[in-house]
TORNU-120426 format. One record per residue (C-alpha): residue number from 1; residue in one letter; x negated, y, z. Coordinates in nm, 3 decimals. Each point is the difference from the previous one (the first is absolute). Example, Ala and Ser with C-alpha at 12.3 -4.5 7.8 and 13.67 -1.06 7.14 Angstrom:
BEGIN
<rec n="1" res="a" u="-1.230" v="-0.450" w="0.780"/>
<rec n="2" res="s" u="-0.137" v="0.344" w="-0.066"/>
END
This chain:
BEGIN
<rec n="1" res="x" u="-0.004" v="0.000" w="0.001"/>
<rec n="2" res="x" u="-0.303" v="0.221" w="0.022"/>
<rec n="3" res="x" u="0.000" v="0.027" w="-0.375"/>
<rec n="4" res="x" u="0.354" v="0.131" w="0.010"/>
<rec n="5" res="x" u="-0.091" v="0.282" w="0.247"/>
<rec n="6" res="x" u="-0.296" v="0.082" w="-0.226"/>
<rec n="7" res="x" u="0.237" v="0.015" w="-0.300"/>
<rec n="8" res="x" u="0.241" v="0.219" w="0.195"/>
<rec n="9" res="x" u="-0.276" v="0.241" w="0.098"/>
<rec n="10" res="x" u="-0.107" v="0.021" w="-0.369"/>
<rec n="11" res="x" u="0.359" v="0.098" w="-0.098"/>
<rec n="12" res="x" u="0.015" v="0.260" w="0.282"/>
<rec n="13" res="x" u="-0.338" v="0.142" w="-0.100"/>
<rec n="14" res="x" u="0.102" v="0.016" w="-0.357"/>
<rec n="15" res="x" u="0.308" v="0.199" w="0.085"/>
<rec n="16" res="x" u="-0.209" v="0.250" w="0.203"/>
<rec n="17" res="x" u="-0.266" v="0.023" w="-0.284"/>
<rec n="18" res="x" u="0.264" v="0.059" w="-0.264"/>
<rec n="19" res="x" u="0.168" v="0.260" w="0.210"/>
<rec n="20" res="x" u="-0.324" v="0.190" w="0.040"/>
<rec n="21" res="x" u="-0.051" v="-0.013" w="-0.377"/>
<rec n="22" res="x" u="0.350" v="0.066" w="-0.155"/>
<rec n="23" res="x" u="0.195" v="0.174" w="0.277"/>
<rec n="24" res="x" u="-0.236" v="0.139" w="0.264"/>
<rec n="25" res="x" u="0.188" v="0.122" w="0.308"/>
<rec n="26" res="x" u="0.317" v="-0.190" w="-0.093"/>
<rec n="27" res="x" u="-0.055" v="-0.320" w="0.212"/>
<rec n="28" res="x" u="0.126" v="0.042" w="0.359"/>
<rec n="29" res="x" u="-0.034" v="-0.345" w="0.152"/>
<rec n="30" res="x" u="-0.014" v="-0.378" w="-0.065"/>
<rec n="31" res="x" u="0.146" v="-0.264" w="0.229"/>
<rec n="32" res="x" u="0.014" v="-0.380" w="-0.020"/>
<rec n="33" res="x" u="0.345" v="-0.151" w="0.029"/>
<rec n="34" res="x" u="0.171" v="-0.330" w="-0.067"/>
<rec n="35" res="x" u="-0.163" v="-0.339" w="0.061"/>
<rec n="36" res="x" u="-0.353" v="0.134" w="0.050"/>
<rec n="37" res="x" u="0.129" v="0.229" w="0.274"/>
<rec n="38" res="x" u="0.225" v="-0.270" w="0.167"/>
<rec n="39" res="x" u="-0.255" v="-0.284" w="-0.043"/>
<rec n="40" res="x" u="0.232" v="-0.208" w="-0.217"/>
<rec n="41" res="x" u="-0.224" v="0.009" w="-0.301"/>
<rec n="42" res="x" u="-0.131" v="-0.290" w="-0.211"/>
<rec n="43" res="x" u="-0.225" v="-0.034" w="-0.304"/>
<rec n="44" res="x" u="0.290" v="0.101" w="-0.233"/>
<rec n="45" res="x" u="0.087" v="0.311" w="0.204"/>
<rec n="46" res="x" u="-0.011" v="0.337" w="-0.172"/>
<rec n="47" res="x" u="-0.116" v="0.313" w="0.171"/>
<rec n="48" res="x" u="0.293" v="0.221" w="0.106"/>
<rec n="49" res="x" u="-0.120" v="0.352" w="0.046"/>
<rec n="50" res="x" u="0.155" v="0.328" w="0.136"/>
<rec n="51" res="x" u="-0.151" v="0.272" w="-0.227"/>
<rec n="52" res="x" u="0.118" v="0.347" w="0.091"/>
<rec n="53" res="x" u="-0.067" v="0.276" w="-0.249"/>
<rec n="54" res="x" u="0.031" v="0.381" w="0.029"/>
<rec n="55" res="x" u="0.101" v="0.098" w="-0.353"/>
<rec n="56" res="x" u="0.102" v="-0.141" w="-0.332"/>
<rec n="57" res="x" u="-0.355" v="-0.047" w="-0.114"/>
<rec n="58" res="x" u="-0.022" v="-0.291" w="0.246"/>
<rec n="59" res="x" u="0.246" v="-0.212" w="-0.200"/>
<rec n="60" res="x" u="-0.304" v="-0.079" w="-0.216"/>
<rec n="61" res="x" u="-0.113" v="-0.231" w="0.279"/>
<rec n="62" res="x" u="0.290" v="-0.238" w="-0.053"/>
<rec n="63" res="x" u="-0.073" v="-0.322" w="-0.189"/>
<rec n="64" res="x" u="0.135" v="-0.353" w="-0.045"/>
<rec n="65" res="x" u="-0.233" v="-0.281" w="-0.103"/>
<rec n="66" res="x" u="-0.062" v="-0.380" w="0.018"/>
<rec n="67" res="x" u="-0.315" v="-0.142" w="0.145"/>
<rec n="68" res="x" u="-0.066" v="-0.303" w="-0.217"/>
<rec n="69" res="x" u="-0.248" v="-0.182" w="0.214"/>
<rec n="70" res="x" u="0.256" v="-0.038" w="0.279"/>
<rec n="71" res="x" u="0.300" v="0.039" w="-0.216"/>
<rec n="72" res="x" u="0.124" v="0.276" w="0.233"/>
<rec n="73" res="x" u="0.191" v="0.311" w="-0.110"/>
<rec n="74" res="x" u="-0.055" v="0.334" w="0.173"/>
<rec n="75" res="x" u="0.216" v="0.311" w="-0.001"/>
<rec n="76" res="x" u="-0.187" v="0.312" w="0.111"/>
<rec n="77" res="x" u="0.291" v="0.222" w="0.096"/>
<rec n="78" res="x" u="-0.017" v="0.356" w="0.107"/>
<rec n="79" res="x" u="0.252" v="0.201" w="0.212"/>
<rec n="80" res="x" u="0.038" v="0.357" w="0.117"/>
<rec n="81" res="x" u="0.029" v="0.172" w="0.334"/>
<rec n="82" res="x" u="0.359" v="0.090" w="-0.097"/>
<rec n="83" res="x" u="0.093" v="-0.367" w="-0.037"/>
<rec n="84" res="x" u="-0.160" v="-0.082" w="0.331"/>
<rec n="85" res="x" u="0.201" v="0.281" w="0.151"/>
<rec n="86" res="x" u="0.314" v="-0.167" w="-0.123"/>
<rec n="87" res="x" u="-0.117" v="-0.336" w="0.137"/>
<rec n="88" res="x" u="-0.054" v="0.167" w="0.337"/>
<rec n="89" res="x" u="0.367" v="0.093" w="0.011"/>
<rec n="90" res="x" u="0.078" v="-0.376" w="0.017"/>
<rec n="91" res="x" u="0.268" v="-0.008" w="-0.277"/>
<rec n="92" res="x" u="-0.102" v="-0.358" w="-0.085"/>
<rec n="93" res="x" u="-0.191" v="-0.271" w="0.192"/>
<rec n="94" res="x" u="-0.287" v="-0.045" w="-0.250"/>
<rec n="95" res="x" u="-0.244" v="0.236" w="0.166"/>
<rec n="96" res="x" u="-0.280" v="-0.233" w="0.097"/>
<rec n="97" res="x" u="-0.247" v="0.182" w="-0.237"/>
<rec n="98" res="x" u="0.058" v="0.317" w="0.199"/>
<rec n="99" res="x" u="0.003" v="-0.163" w="0.350"/>
<rec n="100" res="x" u="-0.247" v="-0.286" w="-0.023"/>
<rec n="101" res="x" u="-0.263" v="0.068" w="-0.267"/>
<rec n="102" res="x" u="-0.360" v="-0.024" w="0.116"/>
<rec n="103" res="x" u="-0.159" v="0.319" w="-0.110"/>
<rec n="104" res="x" u="-0.341" v="-0.061" w="-0.167"/>
<rec n="105" res="x" u="-0.051" v="0.340" w="-0.165"/>
<rec n="106" res="x" u="0.113" v="0.341" w="0.103"/>
<rec n="107" res="x" u="-0.096" v="0.336" w="-0.171"/>
<rec n="108" res="x" u="-0.002" v="0.185" w="0.324"/>
<rec n="109" res="x" u="0.138" v="0.047" w="0.351"/>
<rec n="110" res="x" u="0.306" v="0.193" w="-0.124"/>
<rec n="111" res="x" u="0.109" v="-0.304" w="-0.211"/>
<rec n="112" res="x" u="-0.043" v="-0.226" w="0.303"/>
<rec n="113" res="x" u="0.200" v="0.235" w="0.214"/>
<rec n="114" res="x" u="0.263" v="0.031" w="-0.263"/>
<rec n="115" res="x" u="0.043" v="-0.381" w="-0.016"/>
<rec n="116" res="x" u="0.019" v="-0.034" w="0.374"/>
<rec n="117" res="x" u="0.265" v="0.262" w="0.017"/>
<rec n="118" res="x" u="0.207" v="-0.181" w="-0.252"/>
<rec n="119" res="x" u="-0.042" v="-0.328" w="0.189"/>
<rec n="120" res="x" u="0.100" v="0.177" w="0.317"/>
<rec n="121" res="x" u="0.318" v="0.135" w="-0.166"/>
<rec n="122" res="x" u="0.097" v="-0.345" w="-0.112"/>
<rec n="123" res="x" u="-0.083" v="-0.158" w="0.330"/>
<rec n="124" res="x" u="0.204" v="0.260" w="0.191"/>
<rec n="125" res="x" u="0.301" v="-0.086" w="-0.218"/>
<rec n="126" res="x" u="-0.054" v="-0.377" w="0.050"/>
<rec n="127" res="x" u="-0.043" v="0.031" w="0.374"/>
<rec n="128" res="x" u="0.307" v="0.228" w="0.058"/>
<rec n="129" res="x" u="0.325" v="-0.165" w="0.114"/>
<rec n="130" res="x" u="0.221" v="-0.132" w="-0.275"/>
<rec n="131" res="x" u="0.240" v="0.271" w="-0.109"/>
<rec n="132" res="x" u="0.293" v="0.069" w="-0.237"/>
<rec n="133" res="x" u="-0.257" v="0.146" w="-0.236"/>
<rec n="134" res="x" u="-0.200" v="-0.325" w="0.008"/>
<rec n="135" res="x" u="0.318" v="-0.201" w="-0.071"/>
<rec n="136" res="x" u="0.073" v="0.218" w="-0.293"/>
<rec n="137" res="x" u="-0.344" v="-0.058" w="-0.148"/>
<rec n="138" res="x" u="0.039" v="-0.372" w="0.046"/>
<rec n="139" res="x" u="0.348" v="0.012" w="-0.154"/>
<rec n="140" res="x" u="-0.131" v="0.170" w="-0.305"/>
<rec n="141" res="x" u="-0.211" v="-0.302" w="-0.058"/>
<rec n="142" res="x" u="0.309" v="-0.225" w="0.056"/>
<rec n="143" res="x" u="0.183" v="0.209" w="-0.261"/>
<rec n="144" res="x" u="-0.271" v="-0.073" w="-0.257"/>
<rec n="145" res="x" u="0.035" v="-0.365" w="0.087"/>
<rec n="146" res="x" u="0.374" v="0.029" w="-0.077"/>
<rec n="147" res="x" u="-0.086" v="0.143" w="-0.345"/>
<rec n="148" res="x" u="-0.202" v="-0.317" w="-0.070"/>
<rec n="149" res="x" u="0.272" v="-0.225" w="0.145"/>
<rec n="150" res="x" u="0.260" v="0.164" w="-0.226"/>
<rec n="151" res="x" u="-0.222" v="-0.051" w="-0.303"/>
<rec n="152" res="x" u="-0.039" v="-0.367" w="0.087"/>
<rec n="153" res="x" u="0.375" v="-0.049" w="0.054"/>
<rec n="154" res="x" u="0.133" v="0.155" w="-0.317"/>
<rec n="155" res="x" u="-0.232" v="-0.191" w="-0.240"/>
<rec n="156" res="x" u="0.008" v="-0.359" w="-0.124"/>
<rec n="157" res="x" u="-0.348" v="0.023" w="-0.158"/>
<rec n="158" res="x" u="-0.236" v="-0.196" w="0.231"/>
<rec n="159" res="x" u="-0.287" v="0.239" w="-0.044"/>
<rec n="160" res="x" u="0.213" v="0.299" w="0.071"/>
<rec n="161" res="x" u="0.141" v="-0.175" w="0.313"/>
<rec n="162" res="x" u="-0.342" v="-0.086" w="0.118"/>
<rec n="163" res="x" u="-0.126" v="0.355" w="-0.052"/>
<rec n="164" res="x" u="0.293" v="0.142" w="0.194"/>
<rec n="165" res="x" u="-0.043" v="-0.250" w="0.282"/>
<rec n="166" res="x" u="-0.374" v="0.075" w="0.015"/>
<rec n="167" res="x" u="0.064" v="0.368" w="0.024"/>
<rec n="168" res="x" u="0.254" v="-0.072" w="0.283"/>
<rec n="169" res="x" u="-0.261" v="-0.206" w="0.184"/>
<rec n="170" res="x" u="-0.272" v="0.264" w="-0.032"/>
<rec n="171" res="x" u="0.222" v="0.279" w="0.140"/>
<rec n="172" res="x" u="0.151" v="-0.217" w="0.271"/>
<rec n="173" res="x" u="-0.355" v="-0.079" w="0.121"/>
<rec n="174" res="x" u="-0.067" v="0.370" w="0.002"/>
<rec n="175" res="x" u="0.335" v="0.072" w="0.175"/>
<rec n="176" res="x" u="-0.073" v="-0.256" w="0.279"/>
<rec n="177" res="x" u="-0.349" v="0.147" w="0.057"/>
<rec n="178" res="x" u="0.143" v="0.350" w="0.031"/>
<rec n="179" res="x" u="0.286" v="-0.121" w="0.223"/>
<rec n="180" res="x" u="-0.281" v="-0.105" w="0.237"/>
<rec n="181" res="x" u="-0.215" v="0.312" w="-0.061"/>
<rec n="182" res="x" u="-0.289" v="-0.208" w="-0.125"/>
<rec n="183" res="x" u="-0.203" v="-0.016" w="-0.317"/>
<rec n="184" res="x" u="-0.161" v="-0.292" w="-0.195"/>
<rec n="185" res="x" u="-0.368" v="-0.050" w="0.097"/>
<rec n="186" res="x" u="-0.080" v="-0.304" w="-0.201"/>
<rec n="187" res="x" u="0.189" v="0.016" w="-0.331"/>
<rec n="188" res="x" u="0.202" v="-0.262" w="-0.178"/>
<rec n="189" res="x" u="-0.203" v="-0.299" w="0.088"/>
<rec n="190" res="x" u="0.087" v="0.029" w="0.363"/>
<rec n="191" res="x" u="0.343" v="0.167" w="-0.035"/>
<rec n="192" res="x" u="0.192" v="-0.292" w="0.160"/>
<rec n="193" res="x" u="-0.241" v="0.019" w="0.302"/>
<rec n="194" res="x" u="0.059" v="0.362" w="0.052"/>
<rec n="195" res="x" u="0.375" v="-0.011" w="-0.060"/>
<rec n="196" res="x" u="0.038" v="-0.291" w="0.246"/>
<rec n="197" res="x" u="-0.158" v="0.199" w="0.276"/>
<rec n="198" res="x" u="0.259" v="0.288" w="-0.034"/>
<rec n="199" res="x" u="0.280" v="0.022" w="0.254"/>
<rec n="200" res="x" u="0.281" v="0.159" w="-0.200"/>
<rec n="201" res="x" u="0.054" v="-0.258" w="-0.293"/>
<rec n="202" res="x" u="0.216" v="-0.291" w="-0.091"/>
<rec n="203" res="x" u="-0.101" v="-0.294" w="0.208"/>
<rec n="204" res="x" u="-0.074" v="-0.206" w="-0.309"/>
<rec n="205" res="x" u="-0.123" v="0.289" w="-0.221"/>
<rec n="206" res="x" u="-0.290" v="-0.193" w="-0.158"/>
<rec n="207" res="x" u="0.216" v="-0.300" w="-0.063"/>
<rec n="208" res="x" u="0.261" v="0.223" w="-0.169"/>
<rec n="209" res="x" u="-0.265" v="0.152" w="-0.224"/>
<rec n="210" res="x" u="-0.147" v="-0.341" w="-0.080"/>
<rec n="211" res="x" u="0.340" v="-0.130" w="-0.098"/>
<rec n="212" res="x" u="0.021" v="0.264" w="-0.278"/>
<rec n="213" res="x" u="-0.354" v="-0.072" w="-0.112"/>
<rec n="214" res="x" u="0.066" v="-0.381" w="-0.015"/>
<rec n="215" res="x" u="0.336" v="0.034" w="-0.176"/>
<rec n="216" res="x" u="-0.013" v="-0.110" w="-0.365"/>
<rec n="217" res="x" u="0.346" v="0.066" w="-0.129"/>
<rec n="218" res="x" u="0.180" v="0.335" w="-0.035"/>
<rec n="219" res="x" u="0.274" v="-0.098" w="0.239"/>
<rec n="220" res="x" u="-0.253" v="-0.111" w="0.262"/>
<rec n="221" res="x" u="-0.205" v="0.327" w="-0.039"/>
<rec n="222" res="x" u="0.320" v="0.200" w="0.047"/>
<rec n="223" res="x" u="0.104" v="-0.203" w="0.309"/>
<rec n="224" res="x" u="-0.337" v="0.038" w="0.159"/>
<rec n="225" res="x" u="-0.036" v="0.372" w="-0.058"/>
<rec n="226" res="x" u="0.364" v="0.048" w="0.119"/>
<rec n="227" res="x" u="-0.085" v="-0.178" w="0.328"/>
<rec n="228" res="x" u="-0.312" v="0.210" w="0.039"/>
<rec n="229" res="x" u="0.182" v="0.323" w="-0.055"/>
<rec n="230" res="x" u="0.286" v="-0.099" w="0.236"/>
<rec n="231" res="x" u="-0.232" v="-0.095" w="0.287"/>
<rec n="232" res="x" u="-0.217" v="0.303" w="-0.045"/>
<rec n="233" res="x" u="0.290" v="0.233" w="-0.003"/>
<rec n="234" res="x" u="0.138" v="-0.160" w="0.319"/>
<rec n="235" res="x" u="-0.335" v="0.085" w="0.169"/>
<rec n="236" res="x" u="0.028" v="0.358" w="-0.111"/>
<rec n="237" res="x" u="0.350" v="0.014" w="0.142"/>
<rec n="238" res="x" u="-0.125" v="-0.132" w="0.339"/>
<rec n="239" res="x" u="-0.276" v="0.271" w="0.011"/>
<rec n="240" res="x" u="0.242" v="0.271" w="-0.095"/>
<rec n="241" res="x" u="0.237" v="-0.106" w="0.274"/>
<rec n="242" res="x" u="-0.282" v="0.017" w="0.253"/>
<rec n="243" res="x" u="-0.084" v="0.355" w="-0.119"/>
<rec n="244" res="x" u="0.363" v="0.090" w="0.043"/>
<rec n="245" res="x" u="-0.037" v="-0.061" w="0.367"/>
<rec n="246" res="x" u="-0.271" v="0.270" w="0.007"/>
<rec n="247" res="x" u="0.196" v="0.260" w="-0.196"/>
<rec n="248" res="x" u="0.132" v="0.307" w="0.177"/>
<rec n="249" res="x" u="0.367" v="0.032" w="0.075"/>
<rec n="250" res="x" u="0.179" v="0.212" w="-0.253"/>
<rec n="251" res="x" u="0.060" v="0.359" w="0.118"/>
<rec n="252" res="x" u="0.189" v="0.294" w="-0.138"/>
<rec n="253" res="x" u="-0.288" v="0.112" w="-0.225"/>
<rec n="254" res="x" u="-0.028" v="-0.336" w="-0.163"/>
<rec n="255" res="x" u="0.370" v="-0.055" w="-0.061"/>
<rec n="256" res="x" u="0.120" v="0.358" w="-0.082"/>
<rec n="257" res="x" u="0.181" v="0.017" w="-0.332"/>
<rec n="258" res="x" u="-0.026" v="-0.366" w="-0.072"/>
<rec n="259" res="x" u="0.367" v="-0.078" w="0.053"/>
<rec n="260" res="x" u="0.101" v="0.306" w="-0.205"/>
<rec n="261" res="x" u="-0.240" v="-0.112" w="-0.276"/>
<rec n="262" res="x" u="0.150" v="-0.349" w="-0.003"/>
<rec n="263" res="x" u="0.349" v="0.143" w="-0.022"/>
<rec n="264" res="x" u="-0.092" v="0.253" w="-0.267"/>
<rec n="265" res="x" u="-0.191" v="-0.242" w="-0.219"/>
<rec n="266" res="x" u="0.216" v="-0.305" w="0.000"/>
<rec n="267" res="x" u="0.333" v="0.019" w="0.196"/>
<rec n="268" res="x" u="0.193" v="0.155" w="-0.284"/>
<rec n="269" res="x" u="-0.177" v="-0.193" w="-0.263"/>
<rec n="270" res="x" u="0.104" v="-0.327" w="0.166"/>
<rec n="271" res="x" u="0.368" v="0.104" w="-0.008"/>
<rec n="272" res="x" u="-0.030" v="0.135" w="-0.351"/>
<rec n="273" res="x" u="-0.147" v="-0.334" w="-0.114"/>
<rec n="274" res="x" u="0.290" v="-0.176" w="0.164"/>
<rec n="275" res="x" u="0.262" v="0.221" w="-0.179"/>
<rec n="276" res="x" u="-0.169" v="-0.044" w="-0.344"/>
<rec n="277" res="x" u="-0.115" v="-0.361" w="0.039"/>
<rec n="278" res="x" u="-0.359" v="0.108" w="-0.050"/>
<rec n="279" res="x" u="-0.198" v="-0.294" w="0.143"/>
<rec n="280" res="x" u="-0.332" v="0.144" w="-0.106"/>
<rec n="281" res="x" u="0.060" v="0.328" w="0.185"/>
<rec n="282" res="x" u="0.119" v="-0.189" w="0.314"/>
<rec n="283" res="x" u="-0.297" v="-0.243" w="0.000"/>
<rec n="284" res="x" u="-0.271" v="0.255" w="-0.073"/>
<rec n="285" res="x" u="0.136" v="0.241" w="0.256"/>
<rec n="286" res="x" u="-0.021" v="-0.274" w="0.261"/>
<rec n="287" res="x" u="-0.355" v="-0.081" w="-0.112"/>
<rec n="288" res="x" u="-0.103" v="0.361" w="0.045"/>
<rec n="289" res="x" u="0.168" v="0.024" w="0.341"/>
<rec n="290" res="x" u="-0.166" v="-0.317" w="0.112"/>
<rec n="291" res="x" u="-0.341" v="0.145" w="-0.098"/>
<rec n="292" res="x" u="0.062" v="0.299" w="0.220"/>
<rec n="293" res="x" u="0.107" v="-0.214" w="0.296"/>
<rec n="294" res="x" u="-0.311" v="-0.216" w="-0.058"/>
<rec n="295" res="x" u="-0.226" v="0.310" w="0.008"/>
<rec n="296" res="x" u="0.158" v="0.117" w="0.319"/>
<rec n="297" res="x" u="-0.033" v="-0.335" w="0.170"/>
<rec n="298" res="x" u="-0.365" v="0.001" w="-0.103"/>
<rec n="299" res="x" u="-0.066" v="0.329" w="0.169"/>
<rec n="300" res="x" u="0.198" v="-0.011" w="0.321"/>
<rec n="301" res="x" u="0.190" v="-0.231" w="0.232"/>
<rec n="302" res="x" u="0.360" v="-0.019" w="-0.112"/>
<rec n="303" res="x" u="0.240" v="-0.287" w="-0.043"/>
<rec n="304" res="x" u="0.017" v="-0.186" w="-0.330"/>
<rec n="305" res="x" u="0.269" v="0.111" w="-0.240"/>
<rec n="306" res="x" u="0.071" v="-0.241" w="-0.290"/>
<rec n="307" res="x" u="0.196" v="0.187" w="-0.267"/>
<rec n="308" res="x" u="-0.041" v="-0.287" w="-0.245"/>
<rec n="309" res="x" u="0.180" v="-0.249" w="0.216"/>
<rec n="310" res="x" u="0.339" v="0.149" w="-0.089"/>
<rec n="311" res="x" u="-0.058" v="0.003" w="-0.380"/>
<rec n="312" res="x" u="0.282" v="-0.182" w="-0.188"/>
<rec n="313" res="x" u="-0.018" v="0.044" w="-0.373"/>
<rec n="314" res="x" u="0.354" v="-0.125" w="-0.030"/>
<rec n="315" res="x" u="0.138" v="0.254" w="0.241"/>
<rec n="316" res="x" u="-0.172" v="0.336" w="-0.009"/>
<rec n="317" res="x" u="0.256" v="0.159" w="0.228"/>
<rec n="318" res="x" u="-0.092" v="-0.249" w="0.271"/>
<rec n="319" res="x" u="-0.366" v="0.082" w="-0.078"/>
<rec n="320" res="x" u="0.056" v="0.382" w="0.040"/>
<rec n="321" res="x" u="0.178" v="-0.059" w="0.334"/>
<rec n="322" res="x" u="-0.286" v="-0.218" w="0.119"/>
<rec n="323" res="x" u="-0.244" v="0.279" w="-0.076"/>
<rec n="324" res="x" u="0.222" v="0.240" w="0.197"/>
<rec n="325" res="x" u="-0.020" v="-0.234" w="0.296"/>
<rec n="326" res="x" u="-0.379" v="-0.012" w="-0.021"/>
<rec n="327" res="x" u="-0.005" v="0.386" w="-0.008"/>
<rec n="328" res="x" u="0.229" v="0.003" w="0.308"/>
<rec n="329" res="x" u="-0.227" v="-0.246" w="0.180"/>
<rec n="330" res="x" u="-0.302" v="0.212" w="-0.084"/>
<rec n="331" res="x" u="0.159" v="0.292" w="0.178"/>
<rec n="332" res="x" u="-0.081" v="-0.184" w="0.327"/>
<rec n="333" res="x" u="-0.368" v="0.087" w="-0.072"/>
<rec n="334" res="x" u="0.094" v="0.378" w="0.001"/>
<rec n="335" res="x" u="0.200" v="-0.056" w="0.322"/>
<rec n="336" res="x" u="-0.299" v="-0.164" w="0.166"/>
<rec n="337" res="x" u="-0.209" v="0.312" w="-0.054"/>
<rec n="338" res="x" u="0.283" v="0.253" w="0.056"/>
<rec n="339" res="x" u="-0.021" v="0.110" w="-0.358"/>
<rec n="340" res="x" u="0.321" v="0.142" w="-0.148"/>
<rec n="341" res="x" u="0.098" v="-0.040" w="-0.371"/>
<rec n="342" res="x" u="-0.032" v="0.330" w="-0.190"/>
<rec n="343" res="x" u="0.369" v="0.060" w="-0.091"/>
<rec n="344" res="x" u="0.151" v="0.328" w="-0.136"/>
<rec n="345" res="x" u="0.379" v="0.051" w="-0.069"/>
<rec n="346" res="x" u="-0.084" v="0.173" w="-0.333"/>
<rec n="347" res="x" u="-0.285" v="0.131" w="-0.211"/>
<rec n="348" res="x" u="0.043" v="0.354" w="0.137"/>
<rec n="349" res="x" u="-0.061" v="-0.121" w="0.351"/>
<rec n="350" res="x" u="-0.310" v="-0.176" w="-0.117"/>
<rec n="351" res="x" u="-0.130" v="0.312" w="-0.181"/>
<rec n="352" res="x" u="0.059" v="0.221" w="0.304"/>
<rec n="353" res="x" u="-0.182" v="-0.239" w="0.232"/>
<rec n="354" res="x" u="-0.279" v="-0.074" w="-0.248"/>
<rec n="355" res="x" u="-0.098" v="0.360" w="-0.058"/>
<rec n="356" res="x" u="0.052" v="0.094" w="0.362"/>
<rec n="357" res="x" u="0.288" v="0.249" w="-0.024"/>
END
């Protein structure tokens, strides 16, 4: 393995020498990442480098090549401080290059300090208690997984189904890591090992993923990825419920105007839909109202209000009355806080009060 380390050093030295020749002052730092940083390397391992450049001239340092004597491919990839800054915000869990790379070249102390500050920014985020913002970041990854799942489910072409399922798996793994405020240290080779050690996950997560990978027929792939999505979504619901226990109780400031908005936006639409038999208007109004309730429930502690439960496409009058009942129930949230509904007998009374006459 000494020969591999000598080879690695030759690559690193070559990057530095080329930087001095074609883009002096552009190279900020070089770090070793991947298997040679974690100790998982073998004779077929390529060298994974973190190469940070200051300006566009530094892109000349990027190169991909195949080393014939070992039949190993290398990808010398450059990145910028701006991209590392984004990584430090922990919007995805693939930040091992930022966090773990062993720095072997640094242009100066300022670069070293800059890297350490970015690492500290990311570490502070990772170490802070899990919050609604953290849940939202993880949920963004789950939404991406849903896109892959949808692509898999609507196709009958095996390659397209596999591609969609693979995308779902990739983003589910990311989502689970972020639901645990962790990042992947070791890459794909040891993904199961890292996932298995995470607390917030489906109990049989790796088996669920493996069932998709092992599936040979289109129906089997779809069944496997459906099970994976269902179990992962259930874990997200559990975490969200635990966060709900930490949310503050709704007060006047949080609820003010919400009942009036729900009345204004959808109450008359629901009854108009019933009078005209417009199922689309009725259904989409309920969907919009449901979204508003969901947003409120995500922000503060209130009871759950299910406006879709009363939807009856065969009886829109019953549907409209069901919406009225939900609105009436929601008034209890106002009563809990002592908040009064903003009523005026006519528009003149509103104008007089609004402008302070």
